[in-house]
N, C-alpha and C positions, 0 to 999 in steps of 0.2 A: 390582524393586521393583511392588509393586501400582499403581496409579492413585490417586492420590489426590483422583478424582474426588466422594468421598461424606464428603472430611473437610477439616477447615477452610477450608469455604465460605460461613460466617455463617450465616444465618435459613435453612432450608428453600424456605419463601418467596420469600425475597430480604430485604432490608431494603425500611424506608417508602419509602427515596430512590430505590429500583431504575432508577427508570422517568427520572426527572431526571438521575442520571448518566450514563446510558445518552445521554440527549439532549447531554447538558454534555459529554463525551464527544464524541459525533458531531461537534457546531460548531464543535470546536476540528479534529477530520481533516479537515473538510469544507474548513476555511481552510485546512487546511497542505497538504492535497490541491489544494487550490486554487494556491496559490503552487510549488510542488511540481513539479507536472504543467504549467504553465503555460507553465514554463523548458521542456519537451521541446515543447511545439507551438511556442514562436517560434524552437527550434533546427532544428526541420524549415522553417521555412517562414520565417522573417527572420534570425537570428543569421549565418548562413553569410556574406551580405555585409554586416549594417553590424560585425561586427567582424572579419570572416578575409575581406576581396577577395582574389579570387585571378583567375590567368585559366580557372582549372578551377574551375568549379561544382560539380565531382566534391570536389576541396582541401577549399572550402568548406564542403561540409558536413560531411566525415568532422571537420574540427573545429570544427564545430557541436558534435556526441554524442562527440568528448573531452571538451567540456568541462562536455556534459551529466553524462558517464558520471562526470565528477572526484565531481561531487556524489552520483552514487551510492556511489565507494568512499570517501568521507567518511560514509557513513551509520553506518558498524560501530562509527566511534569515537563518536558519538552515543549508538549503540545501548548499550555499555558504560558513557558515563558515565550515560545517564538510566536504565539497569540497575541499575548501582550506585547510583545516589541511590535507586531506588525502594525496593530493597531494604534502603536505609539510614537515610532520613530518609523515604519515603514515596511515596507516588503522587500525590499533588498538585501538591507541588511542583513535578516535574518537569515537568505537561502545564502551570502557571499560565509556567516557563522560556522550555521550549520553545516554546510562541507568540508569546512577544513576539519571543527570535530570530529566530524565521522571518520573523513581518510585518516587522522593521526591513529584514532581508538583501533580503526580497523588494521592498520599498518603493524599498531602495536600488538594484535591478538598474535600476526606470525612471528615475531617474537619470544613468544611466552616460553618459559620451560614445563616441561610437562609434569604431573606426577611423580614420575621415575627419578628426574634429576632436581625436584625442589618438592617434596611431598604435599603437604595440604596446603601449602604456598600457591602451589600449582593454580589448583582450582580457584582461591581467592581473587586471584588475580586476574583468570579469566570474568569472573562474575563482575569483580569492579569493572574491566572494560565491554563489556554487556552493559551496564548501567548506561557509559559516558555513549557508549554506539546507541540505546533507547531513544537517551532525553537530545541525541541531535536529530537522529529520526522522526523524533515526535514533533522536532522543531520546524522540519524540514517542509511537510508535505503543504500546510497553510500557505505559505508563502511563496512554492513554486505553481501551485492551481490559483489561487487568487492574483499575481501576477498575470498569468495565461486568461484567466478569467475577464477580469478588467481591463484587458488590452485589447482582446477580441470582439469581432464585430457581434453584433446584438443576434442575429439570425444562426450563427455556428459556434455558441459557445461552446455548446457540449460536443463538438468536434474535434475543437481543438484547445479544451481541456481533458478530451479522449486521448487528446496525441502526450500528454503530461502523464497521465495513467496509464499512458502503453511500456512509460521511464519501467513498470514493474515488472511487464514479461519480457521485457530485455533487458533488466539488470537479472530477471532470473536467466536467461539462457545465457549469457556471457560467464554470470557464475556454476553455471552447470559445464558449459564449454572447455572454462577452467580445472575441474574438476574430475569433466569427464577426460580429461589428457593428465592430468597432476595426479590421477589413480596408476598408471604406472608407475608413480616416482615411487625410490622407494623409503620406508619409514615416517618418518613426520614429513617428510616433504609432500606428502602426498595433498596433508593440508594446510602446510603451512605457505607454499608458492601461493596457493589462490586470494590471499590475504595481504602477502608484500607484493604480489602485483596491481594491489588497487591503489598504491597509491601514484601510479603513472595514468592511471584515469581522472585524480583529483585533481592531478597540476594540469589536464586539460580540459575538466569540468572549471574550475576556476579561471582559464582564459576567457572561454565562453562565458559565466557569468559576469563578470567584471563591466562585457558590453551594456547586459542587460537595463534597460532604461524605469525607472520608476512606476512604478503603476499611475493613473490617473487618476481613477478613484480617490484613491488616496492622498493625491496632492491637492485635491478638489477639496477633500473632507479638510487637510490641513490648512488650505487655504481662507476656509467659510469659519474657520476656530469652530470645528466639531468636532476633534482629539479631546476623549473620554477620557477622565483622571482616572478611573479605572476600570478598563473593558471588562475584565473576567467577573467582577464583580457585578456590574449594568446587566450583561450578555443573561446571569444567571437569575438576575432578580426579573429581568421583561421576557426573557427567551428560554427563561427551562426548560419551557413542554419540547421546545423544537432541538434543543440538544440532547431531551430522551428518547424523542423520537429518532431524532439522528444517530443514536447509538443500537440502537435495534435494528436500525437498517445497517447498520456499520455490521455489526455481530454477523448476521447471515453473509457478509462477505469475505472477513478475514480470516472471525472463527471457522466459517466454513471448510476455508482454505488452509485451516492447521489442520482439520480431516483428512479431506478429499488430495492434498498433497505433501503437507509437513510430519504428518505422522504416518501414510499412505509412503513415503519410502522407507520407512524402520519395515512396517508392516512388511512387506514385500521382502524385505531383507531376512526378517526374522523370522520369518514364514516360508524362508525358501522360494518363493513363490518368481525369485527375480533374481539378475547378478547385480553388484553395485552398480557395471557398467552397464548394464540394460534398464536399469533404473534411472540413472541418468542421461540416458539417449531419448526413453519417454518424455523424459523433463524438458530438453531440452526441445524436440518437436511441439511439446504440446506451447512449450513458453516461442515459439515462432510464429506456432500461429496464432496465440495469444497479442500479439503484438499488432496486426491488420485488425483481429476482432475488437480489443478494446477500442480500436477509433474509429470503428465502424459503428459498436454499440455505442458511444458515444454521440456520434452524428444520428442515429435512428432518434436519441432524445429529442434531438433539434427539429426530426418531424412530425416525431405520434407524442413527443410529449416526455417527463422525465418519465410519470409514476407506473404509466403501463407495462415499461421494458422490468420494473422491479417487478411487481406486482407477479409475470408471465414467468419470468425466472424463476423467483422465489417458489412458486408452485412447482416448476418443473424441479427443482431444488430435491425439495419434501419425496417429489413419485423415483427423482434419480436415485436415493439414500442410499437401500439394499439395494436393486441391481450393480449398485456401485462394486458392492465390493462383490458380490458374486460370480461378476464378469472376471474381477483378478483374481477370485480364486481357483477358477481354472487354467492355471498358472502356462494360459498360453501368451506370446507376447504380444502378438497382434491383439489379444483382449484386453494385455493392459496397456498398451499403446495409445487405443481407442478412449476406456476411461479416461485415464488420465484427461486426454486432451478434450472431451466431454468437461470432464470435471472442472479444468480452467477454464479453456475458452468460454464457455456456455455459464457456469455456475459461478465466479469468478466475477470472468472479463467481465460480463455486461453491469452485474452491478456496481464494482470499479467504473466503466465506464458512464453511469447513470450519476455516480455523485459526483463526477467533477463539477459539474453545472449547477447540480441540485440542489446541495450544500450549502455552496456562496448566495445562494439565492434563498434560503431562506431564513438568510439574517442581514440586519438592518447592515451600511457599510462601512458605518463608525466602528463597529462590535464585530465584522464579519469575520476577520483573523480568528479573536479569539472565539466565540460561536461554534464557525466549522472545527475548527483543531480541538477543541474540546469534544464536540462531537465525534470524529474524527477518531481520535487519540483515546480516551476510556474506556472507546470498547476492544483495543489493544492489548488494555491486563486479560480483558476472557481470551481473545485466543492464543493469549501467551502462556496460561495454566491447561489451552487444550487437549496438547500433544500429553503431556502431562495424565491427564484427566481421564482422554482417551484411551491411553496406556494403558491405565488402572480398571477401566471398563471392559477393554476387552479381558484381560484375568479374571473379570466377573463375568462376562456375558457371553466373551472370543467376539470374533467380529462383530458382531448383534450389536454390542453396546457402541463401539464409534461408528455406527452404519443409522442410528437411533438416537444419536446424539446429535450427528448431520442433519438430521430432518428435523429433529428440535430447533435449532439454526434458524434451518429455512423458512420454519413455520414463524417463529418470531420475525423476519423480515420480510414476509408476506405480512404479517397484523399490522409491525410499523409504516408499510407503506399504505395501506387500508387508513391508518388512521393519519398519514402524513398529507397537507395540501399539494396538491398539487402549481407548479410554479411557471408552468411553460403551455399552459393549457392554448384550446384554439384560440380565446380571445389575444392570450400575448402573443400568438407568434402571427393571427390576423392583424396587430394592430406594427409587429417587428415587420411583417412585411412591408406596411405601407411607409410605416417610418423609411426603409429600405429604398422605396422606390423616389420618395419624394427629397430625401436628403442626400446632397453630390459627395460623389466619394473624394476620399483625401489618397494623394501616391503612396502607393506604399514602398515602404522603406525596406529593404532587403538585404542587405547589409550594413 
């Protein structure tokens, strides 16, 4: 099937609301990333002791990472729900509802009793709330990306969706800045405050997202009577190959992040290579770099295509796997900071920047929300269990185990990119250039 890169995409120059939609989608992505990622930091640093006390610190860490993984396993459920509703009733309602659910679940984590005060009820409640977080986060991505993609100018869809994808490093930066400050608080407040503080961000996000208009592409589909009765079923019947390719592409990014960042936080602490404060500082620096890097990588796909970025970066990731651990094993703070920056700003941000436009272009507009969300969120199950598996590999092979797993994920991404068609090749770019030159631009609405 021919790429839809030049069909059903709204005005050539984008809608007058394109920038406002991009920033509105990003605001929500920041908040949901802050909420979801903050859990990973807390699991690596605090939850093993607070919810899973054990004579063995390793068992506590494994239990905390297992709870972290539950949220990832729940994300496909959210992707199915959000994708179905996005194709049936619109992208905007999914954006608003997912933000509300995520905000309430995250705030609830800050109020949970610990094992010391509630016994086994405490980890049970933590798992329950984490599942709700996972469903909300799974529903959010498709709506945010598609709203931005379908409002954006033809020639700059990579850059515009890159802004939304940058919500991930912004959320990571905010979460770790709060943890960097709260680490000085006494007792459980060190991890409670970051979750309680998210309520303020949710309120701000809802105000911003309430003003975002519906996708013009969805409106075209609705007005033409092309709403699909069962979009999930149809996309699995007609586009299952693209779903599988998308899963492979996504695993290289999200599961690779689970090794290079989520697990690495715990590794640096357990091996006494860096203090908690130094580790969080390294994450903050990498996150700050990653904000601009993600947008830049997305913009690069507009100039050279989506596929080349993926091919080169996954190849680099495979070559980086072992040096990544050799560098942090020196216990040099500079080496650790550089390693985290490269692992994040290149290996993760580049792939995320390319996905924002590539995934929507792989699917038809009438099933795009379902298809892109399925591919994106099913892979989250792999990344969710990765820190747990990585810890077991470390017990078996030492640091070489996690390094080889990262290499395998990068290799899977490379193979998937080779098997996935380019949707923004030279022919598409040249056609978009001609259309841009021949079509009058609409006035841009900035507020």
